[in-house]
N, C-alpha and C positions, 0 to 999 in steps of 0.2 A: 512550373517554377514561383518559387514564392519571392518575398520581397524584406528588406530589412526590418526589423521590428520598429517600428514608429512610436515615439513619445504619446502616452496617452494624451486625448484631446481634452480640452477644460471640462468637459463633459463628466469626465472621468474622477475628477477633484471634489466632485460633490462627496458628502457623507456617504459611506457604503450602502447605508440601510436606505437612501433615498436613488442609488444607481440602479437605474432598470436592468442595463445588462448585464452586472455583476448578480443581480439578483434570479435572471434566467438561468446564468451559469451555475449559481449556486443550488438552484433548484433542481436542475437538470441533474447536476452531480448528485444531489441526495438522492433521487430516484434511483440512479443507477448502483450507488453505493449500499442501497437497501436491496435493490435486486441480488448483488452479490453476497451479502452477509445470508441472504434467506437461501441462496442454493449452495452457500458453503456448508451450510447444516444439512439441508436436504439430499444433496448427491452421496456425502459421506454416509448417511443414514440409508439411503437407497442401497448402497454398497454393502453396507454390514448388514442389514436386518431383511431386506427383501430379498438380495441375492447372495446372502450368506458369505461375505467376502472375509479373508482373514486379515490379519493384524499388516502385514506387509503389501496385501492387495489393497487396502484402503488407504495405505501411506502414498503407493502409488498415485492415486487420484493428486493428492497432493502434489506430488513430484511433475506431474504433466502439466499441472497447473501454471508450475513456475519455469518448466524446462525452457520455454519460448523466451523468457529474459536471457537466458545464457546464448540461443542460438540466434534470436533476431533483434536483440536491442541496439548494436551499433549500426545495422543497414536501418531500423527505424530513425534513428535519430540523423542521420543523412535524410531519408525520405521527409522527414516532418520540416527540416530546414529548407527543402526544395520544393514542397507541394502547400496547398491551402490548409493549414491544420485542421479548420473546422468540418469541411468535407470528408478529411479522413477519420475523424470524431463520429462523424455522423453515420458513415459507412461500416464503420467499427460496430457501434449501438446495434445497427439494422443485422450487421451480422450474427453477433451474439444471441440475439433475440429470435432468430432463425434456429440457431444451434439448439438452444434450451428447447425450443418447441419441439425438435427432434426427440426428446426423452419421452412426454408425455405420448405423442404418436407411436412412438415404438412399443410404449406401454400396451396401448390401446391393439395394438395387432399382434400383441403378444411375442415381442422380439426384442425386448429390454435384456441385456446381456450387459457385463463388465466391457468387454471390449468396446460395446456403443457410448457408454459412460466414459472411457478413456478417450476415446475419440473426440466426443463433444468437449470435452475437460480441455483437451490438449489443444485444439483447434480456438476453442475460445478464450485460452490462455494467450496463443498469438495475436488475438485481434485486441487483448487486453492491454498487450505491451505498445501494438500502435496507438491505441488509444491514450496509455498513460503517459508516454513519450510527448503525444499532442497536448494531452491536458495541462501540462507542468508549463508548457511555454507559453501558453495563453494569458493568464492572468496579469503578468507584466505587461500586456497589450490594453488590458481593461482597467487597471487602475494605476494610480500614480504612487512613483518608488515608496514614500512615506506610509503609502497605506498595505506595502506587501506583506507586511507581519500582520496586520488586522485582517485582510483578506484570507492567507493563510490560515488562519485562526479560526475564522468563519466557515472554511471548507473543511478544516480538521474536525471541528463542532460536528459537522452534517456527517463525516465517515464515524463519530463515534456515536451518533443518536442514531446513525443506521445499524452500527455494533450493537447499539443498547436495544433497539427494537427488532430487527431482523432476525437473529437466532431464535428469540421468543417466537416470533410468527412463524418461521422456518421450522421449529419443535414441534408448535402447537398444529399447525397446518398438515405436516407429515403424519403426525397422530389422528388427525381427523380424517382427513380426506386420501391420505398417502403420499408419498414422496413424488410421484410422476405429476398428480395434479397441482402441487405446491410448485414446481417448476415453470408451469404455465405464467403464475405472477411475475417472475423473475422476468421472462420475456417482454412482459408489461413493461416492466420498470424500465428496460433497454429503449424500448419505444419512445417513452415518455422524454428520456434524457435526448434521444435524437430529436426530437420536435422542439425543446429548448434551446437546443445547440443550433437549430436553424433559424430562432427568432433574436439571437444574438447579433448586435450590431458590433463587429471588430473595426478597429480603425484600419484606414489605408495603410499601406505599407509603402516605403520612402522608393527603393531601390532593389535592383536584384541582387540576391544574398551573395557575400562573397564566397561560400561554399559551391554557388551554382557555377564560379569559374574554376576551381579545383579539381583536378581529377578525382573522380570517385575514392579509388583505393587510397588516395592519400586524405582524402574528406573524411574518410571514415574512422581515423586515428589522430585527428584534431582535437576531437575533446578527451581523450586519453591522455594526450600531450598536456594539454592545458592543467589538467587535474595533477597530472605527474610533477610539474613545475609548481605548483600552490603546496606548498607544505601543511597549511590548515585542512583547505581540503582532501588532500592525502590522507591525512592522519583518520576524519572523519568519515571518508570510505572505509578504513580500515576497520572501524569500530562499527560500522553499519552492516558492514559483512558478516563479522564475527556475529554479531547479536541477532543477523536473519539467520545466519546457520542454526543456530542451537534453537530460535525462537520458534521456526518452522519446524525443526525436530520434534518439539515440543506439540507443535500443532497437527502432526501427522499420527500423532498417539491418543491426543485427546479423545474423541468421540468412542473410540473404541476402551479406552481408559475410564470413561464416565459409564459408560453404557454394562461393561463386563465385569469392572472390579469395584465401581461404586452404585451399582445397581439403578441407574438413573434412566427413567423414563425420556422419549423423544423430546415432552414437554418441558422436562425438568431439565434436561440438557441445553435446551433454549434458553431457559431462563437463567441458567448458572452463565453462558455466555455472556448475555443481556447485562447481568450485575456486575461481571466482569469489565465491563464499557465503562461503567460509570468514573471510575479514575481518570480515563480521556477524557471524559465529557467534562467534567470537572476543570481538569487542568487545559483542556482547551478553551474554554470559556475563559479563563484567567491568563490564559498564555502572556498577553500584551503586557499586562499588568506584572505576571512575575519577572518578564523578560526584563521590562525597564527597572523593577526592584534589585533584581540579582546581577544583572548585568547581561547584555547578550553572548559573552564568551563565557562569562561563569556558567552562566545557567545548561551550557551543553554537557559540560563535565557531572555537573551538580545532578540532572534530569537522569544520567547512567548510571551514578553511582549509588545514588542514595535509597533508590526502591530495591536494590537488588537481593538484601536476604529476604524478602518477603516472597519473592519467587519459589522460595523452598516450603512453600505452604502448600502448593500442587501436588507434591508427592505425600503430603502428609494428611492429604485428603481422606475422608471415610463416608462410608454410607450415612445417610439421613442429613442431619444438621452438619455435620463432618462435610457436607459438600460447599458450605460456606468459607471454608478456608481455601478450597479452590478459586471460588469467585473472587476473594482477599488476594489471592496471588495473581490473577489474571489483570484484576484493577489496577495493582502495583505495577504491572508491566504497561498495561495500558497507559497510565499516567505518564511512565517516563517515555514510552515510544510518541505518544503525542506532543507533549513538550519539547523533547529532543528534535523531532521532526521539523516543526514548526521552526523552529531556531535555525536547522542548518539548510532548510529549503528557501527561506527569506533572504538569508545569507548568500546561497550560491545564486539566486536569481539576481543580487544586486551585484554581484562583483564578476559575474559571467557577462563576456560581450555579448549584445542581443543575437550577433550573426551564429555565434556558437552554442546559444543556450540549449538548442535540440540537441547538438552532439553533446555535450558535457552532461547534459542528463541523461542521455542514452548510456554513457561511459558509466555515469553512477548506476544505473540500472542493470547494465551487463555485468558488472562485477558484484553490486550486493545482491541482486535478486538471481544473479546467475550461480551463487553459491546455495539458493533456496532448496533446489530439485536434490542437490546433493545433500543438504542439510535433513529433507524429508527421507530420504533414503537411509542415512546415518540412524534417525530415529526409528524407522519401522524395523531396521537389522538389528540396533540394538535393545528395543522392546521384545521382538522375536526370542534374540538369543538370552538375554539378562532379565526379561521380565520388565513389566510396566513402568513399576515405582524406581527401581533401580536407574532405569533409564530415564525417568523424568527427575530424579535428584541430578545426574550428569548434565541434561539439558537445562538446569536451572543455574547449576555453578557455570557452564559453559556461557551463556546470555550474561549473566554479571560479569564474567570475567572481560567482556566487551567494552567495559568501562576504561579498562586498564590503557587503551589507545588515546584518551582524550584526556584521562588524569594524567597520564605522564608524556605530556605534550605543553608547548607555549600557552597553551589556552589556560592551563591551572595558574599562570602567573598575569593572565589579563582580567578585566572585568568586561570590556566592551570589543567586540572585534572590529577591526580598522575596515572603515569603507571609504578610504580618499582618494582611491582611483577606481575606474569602471572594472579592470581587468583583475585587480585586486593581485597583483604579482610583484608587483614594484620593490614593494615594501619587505616582500617575503622570499624573494628570490636568495639563492645563497651563490 
């Protein structure tokens, strides 16, 4: 049984660059993200090159990685609000490390198969759901409220730095030593993440969470109810869900598209993904400054709407130097995603009551990530039936259309988001 999130202690109000526990949390998150990015290239390459999987079979890997968000997010939110989140995260890291090691062991024994890859990806995805829900509730306990945007920006920069380096490393190592051996490195990054989490000192919590006194069936839906009554969060959720559906449809096709349509080698595939991460890396570093200049409300719809036309560069890419078009399209989406996610995550952390944060986070993940396996299957089916380029055009337009949810909302008439009460509902209830 966990306790209500307490206010960060005075030590948490020091500048983030001098904050020991935030630095450890940040470092572990960076290591874990690097492992995820490396395996995100290595496993599809194993399926496509080593095992000769088709377009739909490779897209199924993406679908299985995200399916646990649809099945487990709501129970995960309730669990996170009732147990020690750090212990849960450490267990998830160690479990993911063990699963990744199963791939090289199976290859060594001559038993590496697609069903085994599906099992590893699916079970790792289940642990990732638990880890992600817990991870998104920890930062408000480590830093002061006014440091949330800066803290989330730094964590986002790590994600994009890992995305910048990870695919290149994953592609290069897969080309040099094979995908199975490359996956060993991802297991080590999860171990590093677990060790750093053990060293983080979380502030003591004050009293048993309200969720512990509510029947489990009712507690499961409390987060959904909070979001439904909050018009801004509800529109943001619709936007993220639409974007995720089409973005992952694109992701389910990209490795096969790059390898078979654009004649890219594994190393070049990794390099293209890394170049695509530059947009997010830049906007992540400048997110706090951009948000203050544009406005915390305005930046949400601007980030979603402005880069959209550049997504069409992905299906326009050609072999050779034409691969740069693909990288620019990815960079535009990366810039949008990072700036948008930092803004909405910081806002959600500030307006959600601490005892509900795990379940509100889970409600978001259940819906917006629950759409992801459907998007992956949609992309694979569309790519198999229409061809890769036409399917990618549909996905690009669909991703851009997500901006309509926030452009056609109260956010368009606002500069900054209101944060005058913690629950964030009084001013917005109708």
